[in-house]
A tleap script that builds the chain and sets N, CA, C and O, in Angstrom:
source leaprc.protein.ff14SB
mol = sequence {
  NMET ARG ASP HIE LYS MET ASP ILE LEU LYS
  ILE ILE PHE ALA VAL LEU LEU PRO PRO LEU
  GLY VAL PHE LEU GLU VAL GLY LEU THR GLY
  ALA PHE TRP LEU ASN ILE LEU LEU THR ILE
  LEU GLY TYR LEU PRO GLY ILE ILE HIE ALA
  VAL TRP VAL ILE ALA LYS CASN
}
set mol.1.N position { 126.049 105.926 101.658 }
set mol.1.CA position { 124.793 105.203 101.604 }
set mol.1.C position { 123.685 106.147 101.145 }
set mol.1.O position { 123.581 107.282 101.609 }
set mol.2.N position { 122.879 105.660 100.241 }
set mol.2.CA position { 121.807 106.488 99.671 }
set mol.2.C position { 120.634 106.601 100.627 }
set mol.2.O position { 120.395 105.720 101.453 }
set mol.3.N position { 119.915 107.692 100.502 }
set mol.3.CA position { 118.719 107.910 101.292 }
set mol.3.C position { 117.540 107.246 100.568 }
set mol.3.O position { 117.059 107.754 99.555 }
set mol.4.N position { 117.086 106.118 101.095 }
set mol.4.CA position { 116.036 105.350 100.427 }
set mol.4.C position { 114.692 106.065 100.454 }
set mol.4.O position { 113.873 105.859 99.558 }
set mol.5.N position { 114.445 106.900 101.457 }
set mol.5.CA position { 113.188 107.651 101.502 }
set mol.5.C position { 113.119 108.623 100.333 }
set mol.5.O position { 112.056 108.799 99.737 }
set mol.6.N position { 114.237 109.252 100.001 }
set mol.6.CA position { 114.264 110.184 98.876 }
set mol.6.C position { 114.085 109.435 97.559 }
set mol.6.O position { 113.420 109.938 96.654 }
set mol.7.N position { 114.672 108.230 97.436 }
set mol.7.CA position { 114.497 107.435 96.223 }
set mol.7.C position { 113.031 107.074 96.015 }
set mol.7.O position { 112.527 107.134 94.893 }
set mol.8.N position { 112.350 106.701 97.091 }
set mol.8.CA position { 110.929 106.363 96.982 }
set mol.8.C position { 110.131 107.591 96.555 }
set mol.8.O position { 109.227 107.491 95.725 }
set mol.9.N position { 110.463 108.734 97.116 }
set mol.9.CA position { 109.789 109.978 96.737 }
set mol.9.C position { 110.027 110.303 95.264 }
set mol.9.O position { 109.105 110.732 94.571 }
set mol.10.N position { 111.243 110.105 94.784 }
set mol.10.CA position { 111.554 110.355 93.368 }
set mol.10.C position { 110.767 109.415 92.468 }
set mol.10.O position { 110.304 109.826 91.405 }
set mol.11.N position { 110.608 108.158 92.877 }
set mol.11.CA position { 109.854 107.202 92.068 }
set mol.11.C position { 108.371 107.584 92.041 }
set mol.11.O position { 107.713 107.446 91.011 }
set mol.12.N position { 107.850 108.062 93.167 }
set mol.12.CA position { 106.459 108.536 93.185 }
set mol.12.C position { 106.300 109.712 92.227 }
set mol.12.O position { 105.333 109.763 91.467 }
set mol.13.N position { 107.243 110.661 92.254 }
set mol.13.CA position { 107.201 111.778 91.311 }
set mol.13.C position { 107.333 111.273 89.874 }
set mol.13.O position { 106.704 111.816 88.966 }
set mol.14.N position { 108.150 110.232 89.665 }
set mol.14.CA position { 108.351 109.689 88.322 }
set mol.14.C position { 107.059 109.104 87.767 }
set mol.14.O position { 106.824 109.162 86.560 }
set mol.15.N position { 106.227 108.547 88.624 }
set mol.15.CA position { 104.960 107.990 88.163 }
set mol.15.C position { 103.938 109.106 87.915 }
set mol.15.O position { 103.186 109.059 86.941 }
set mol.16.N position { 103.915 110.100 88.791 }
set mol.16.CA position { 102.945 111.182 88.649 }
set mol.16.C position { 103.333 112.168 87.549 }
set mol.16.O position { 102.493 112.563 86.741 }
set mol.17.N position { 104.593 112.562 87.520 }
set mol.17.CA position { 105.103 113.521 86.539 }
set mol.17.C position { 106.543 113.125 86.205 }
set mol.17.O position { 107.484 113.600 86.841 }
set mol.18.N position { 106.708 112.256 85.209 }
set mol.18.CA position { 108.026 111.670 84.927 }
set mol.18.C position { 109.189 112.664 84.798 }
set mol.18.O position { 110.252 112.400 85.360 }
set mol.19.N position { 109.043 113.794 84.088 }
set mol.19.CA position { 110.189 114.697 83.993 }
set mol.19.C position { 110.647 115.250 85.345 }
set mol.19.O position { 111.836 115.514 85.528 }
set mol.20.N position { 109.739 115.425 86.275 }
set mol.20.CA position { 110.118 115.916 87.598 }
set mol.20.C position { 110.988 114.898 88.326 }
set mol.20.O position { 111.976 115.271 88.958 }
set mol.21.N position { 110.634 113.628 88.247 }
set mol.21.CA position { 111.452 112.589 88.874 }
set mol.21.C position { 112.852 112.539 88.289 }
set mol.21.O position { 113.827 112.388 89.025 }
set mol.22.N position { 112.961 112.666 86.972 }
set mol.22.CA position { 114.273 112.664 86.311 }
set mol.22.C position { 115.049 113.920 86.687 }
set mol.22.O position { 116.249 113.846 86.952 }
set mol.23.N position { 114.384 115.067 86.713 }
set mol.23.CA position { 115.051 116.312 87.076 }
set mol.23.C position { 115.629 116.235 88.486 }
set mol.23.O position { 116.754 116.677 88.718 }
set mol.24.N position { 114.878 115.683 89.417 }
set mol.24.CA position { 115.366 115.561 90.792 }
set mol.24.C position { 116.587 114.638 90.880 }
set mol.24.O position { 117.421 114.790 91.772 }
set mol.25.N position { 116.686 113.693 89.960 }
set mol.25.CA position { 117.804 112.745 89.988 }
set mol.25.C position { 119.034 113.277 89.258 }
set mol.25.O position { 120.143 113.187 89.785 }
set mol.26.N position { 118.860 113.832 88.049 }
set mol.26.CA position { 120.022 114.183 87.223 }
set mol.26.C position { 120.095 115.654 86.832 }
set mol.26.O position { 121.099 116.077 86.258 }
set mol.27.N position { 119.071 116.442 87.121 }
set mol.27.CA position { 119.100 117.854 86.753 }
set mol.27.C position { 118.779 118.057 85.281 }
set mol.27.O position { 118.154 117.204 84.651 }
set mol.28.N position { 119.209 119.188 84.738 }
set mol.28.CA position { 118.920 119.539 83.338 }
set mol.28.C position { 119.959 118.930 82.396 }
set mol.28.O position { 120.758 119.640 81.786 }
set mol.29.N position { 119.931 117.622 82.293 }
set mol.29.CA position { 120.852 116.922 81.395 }
set mol.29.C position { 120.063 116.369 80.210 }
set mol.29.O position { 118.862 116.601 80.080 }
set mol.30.N position { 120.755 115.646 79.367 }
set mol.30.CA position { 120.100 115.037 78.210 }
set mol.30.C position { 118.996 114.067 78.605 }
set mol.30.O position { 117.988 113.956 77.907 }
set mol.31.N position { 119.179 113.367 79.715 }
set mol.31.CA position { 118.147 112.420 80.167 }
set mol.31.C position { 116.842 113.140 80.494 }
set mol.31.O position { 115.758 112.612 80.246 }
set mol.32.N position { 116.948 114.330 81.045 }
set mol.32.CA position { 115.747 115.111 81.362 }
set mol.32.C position { 114.997 115.473 80.089 }
set mol.32.O position { 113.782 115.289 80.009 }
set mol.33.N position { 115.711 115.987 79.094 }
set mol.33.CA position { 115.064 116.398 77.849 }
set mol.33.C position { 114.511 115.192 77.093 }
set mol.33.O position { 113.447 115.281 76.480 }
set mol.34.N position { 115.222 114.069 77.131 }
set mol.34.CA position { 114.706 112.845 76.515 }
set mol.34.C position { 113.425 112.415 77.202 }
set mol.34.O position { 112.484 111.975 76.542 }
set mol.35.N position { 113.377 112.538 78.513 }
set mol.35.CA position { 112.177 112.146 79.244 }
set mol.35.C position { 110.998 113.046 78.902 }
set mol.35.O position { 109.866 112.572 78.803 }
set mol.36.N position { 111.248 114.329 78.723 }
set mol.36.CA position { 110.153 115.216 78.298 }
set mol.36.C position { 109.608 114.762 76.948 }
set mol.36.O position { 108.393 114.698 76.761 }
set mol.37.N position { 110.486 114.451 76.016 }
set mol.37.CA position { 110.057 113.979 74.701 }
set mol.37.C position { 109.266 112.682 74.815 }
set mol.37.O position { 108.206 112.546 74.204 }
set mol.38.N position { 109.773 111.729 75.593 }
set mol.38.CA position { 109.077 110.452 75.755 }
set mol.38.C position { 107.717 110.638 76.427 }
set mol.38.O position { 106.756 109.951 76.081 }
set mol.39.N position { 107.631 111.551 77.373 }
set mol.39.CA position { 106.366 111.798 78.053 }
set mol.39.C position { 105.362 112.445 77.108 }
set mol.39.O position { 104.169 112.149 77.179 }
set mol.40.N position { 105.823 113.314 76.235 }
set mol.40.CA position { 104.928 113.934 75.251 }
set mol.40.C position { 104.431 112.881 74.255 }
set mol.40.O position { 103.260 112.877 73.877 }
set mol.41.N position { 105.333 111.993 73.838 }
set mol.41.CA position { 104.954 110.955 72.872 }
set mol.41.C position { 104.047 109.896 73.495 }
set mol.41.O position { 103.236 109.288 72.796 }
set mol.42.N position { 104.175 109.675 74.769 }
set mol.42.CA position { 103.339 108.699 75.457 }
set mol.42.C position { 103.693 108.682 76.931 }
set mol.42.O position { 104.867 108.612 77.295 }
set mol.43.N position { 102.695 108.746 77.762 }
set mol.43.CA position { 102.940 108.854 79.202 }
set mol.43.C position { 103.697 107.637 79.741 }
set mol.43.O position { 104.601 107.793 80.561 }
set mol.44.N position { 103.345 106.435 79.297 }
set mol.44.CA position { 103.979 105.213 79.794 }
set mol.44.C position { 105.473 105.149 79.463 }
set mol.44.O position { 106.255 104.799 80.347 }
set mol.45.N position { 105.913 105.468 78.240 }
set mol.45.CA position { 107.357 105.488 77.992 }
set mol.45.C position { 108.098 106.479 78.887 }
set mol.45.O position { 109.229 106.220 79.299 }
set mol.46.N position { 107.467 107.606 79.186 }
set mol.46.CA position { 108.068 108.580 80.092 }
set mol.46.C position { 108.249 108.017 81.489 }
set mol.46.O position { 109.281 108.237 82.123 }
set mol.47.N position { 107.248 107.293 81.971 }
set mol.47.CA position { 107.332 106.678 83.303 }
set mol.47.C position { 108.431 105.619 83.331 }
set mol.47.O position { 109.242 105.586 84.256 }
set mol.48.N position { 108.457 104.768 82.331 }
set mol.48.CA position { 109.469 103.697 82.284 }
set mol.48.C position { 110.863 104.296 82.272 }
set mol.48.O position { 111.737 103.842 83.010 }
set mol.49.N position { 111.083 105.302 81.450 }
set mol.49.CA position { 112.395 105.929 81.371 }
set mol.49.C position { 112.766 106.591 82.690 }
set mol.49.O position { 113.905 106.476 83.142 }
set mol.50.N position { 111.817 107.280 83.312 }
set mol.50.CA position { 112.087 107.971 84.570 }
set mol.50.C position { 112.478 106.982 85.674 }
set mol.50.O position { 113.442 107.213 86.403 }
set mol.51.N position { 111.738 105.895 85.793 }
set mol.51.CA position { 112.060 104.900 86.821 }
set mol.51.C position { 113.421 104.271 86.528 }
set mol.51.O position { 114.193 104.007 87.450 }
set mol.52.N position { 113.720 104.030 85.246 }
set mol.52.CA position { 115.008 103.455 84.877 }
set mol.52.C position { 116.157 104.402 85.248 }
set mol.52.O position { 117.173 103.963 85.787 }
set mol.53.N position { 115.999 105.690 84.961 }
set mol.53.CA position { 117.048 106.670 85.287 }
set mol.53.C position { 117.265 106.715 86.798 }
set mol.53.O position { 118.407 106.739 87.258 }
set mol.54.N position { 116.195 106.727 87.562 }
set mol.54.CA position { 116.315 106.794 89.017 }
set mol.54.C position { 116.954 105.527 89.561 }
set mol.54.O position { 117.811 105.598 90.441 }
set mol.55.N position { 116.554 104.380 89.054 }
set mol.55.CA position { 117.113 103.111 89.532 }
set mol.55.C position { 118.585 102.969 89.142 }
set mol.55.O position { 119.381 102.417 89.902 }
set mol.56.N position { 118.945 103.470 87.955 }
set mol.56.CA position { 120.324 103.360 87.471 }
set mol.56.C position { 121.269 104.217 88.299 }
set mol.56.O position { 122.388 103.802 88.602 }
set mol.57.N position { 120.823 105.401 88.661 }
set mol.57.CA position { 121.664 106.306 89.427 }
set mol.57.C position { 121.495 106.009 90.876 }
set mol.57.O position { 122.117 106.659 91.717 }
savepdb mol mol.pdb
quit
């Protein structure tokens, strides 16, 4: 069973600093680097991707 308190914390980090939320979920994988790119191109795409990665995992 997943720790829901940690998931909520990751989502808060995903909204404040999207790459940090993704890093906490998947580490230094391709999703992390994609999220950095999306966040640089636009903050909102970075947030959407980060929340999606956290929700998917």
